N, C-alpha and C positions, 0 to 999 in steps of 0.2 A: 629703426637707433633701435629698439627694442628688441627687435630680434636678431641682430647683431650681438650685443649682450649678452643674450641665451646663448648663441652658437659659442661664443667664446668662453663660458660659464662650463659650458659640457666640455667643453673641450681642456679646461683648465681640468673639469675635475675629474676626467678618463685619463691623462695626460699624468696626475698627480696617484692617481691607480698605479698605473704601470709602473712611473718610476719608484714605489714600495714595490712591486714585485721584483723590478729589479734589483735595487738593493737587497733585499732578502736573501737572492739566488746569489749576490754575493758573499754576501756574508753568512750564509749557510755554506758555503764555500760547492754549489752544486756544479760550475763551469769547469767542467775538466782540463782542459789545457790553460794555457795562456794568451792562447788565439783567442777564449773565445772570453777569457776575463777581460781582453784588450776589446771584445765589440762589445761585450754588455758596459763598459765602461764606458766607450763612446757614446754607444747610443742614450745610456742613462744621462750622458753632455747634454746633447741634443735635445733630447728631448724636455730635460729640465730648464736651458733656455727658454725653446719656443712655450713650455709652461708659466716660464715668469713673464712673460714677452706677453701674452694671452691675461694673464691675471690683470697688468702694468695698466694694458689698453683697457680692460671692465674695468677700473679705477676711474680713468681720464675718463671715460666715458658717462660712468656717474658721476661724475664732476661737471660733467657736461649738461646733464639732463636735470641738476639740483639748479641751475643757474637760468 
């Protein structure tokens, strides 16, 4: 159970860093065309959803370990 929690925590940290980098690319307008901006926006959405899901899973696992 603890190994799963550690893997999810590592994934969440990596996902948050990637989301921050993509956000910086979008704010600084480093994507040259509309297709690139759309791709970055969709990638940002997918990674954010996965990060949120793993943070929720870590929270549920920590609640289960307390009982």
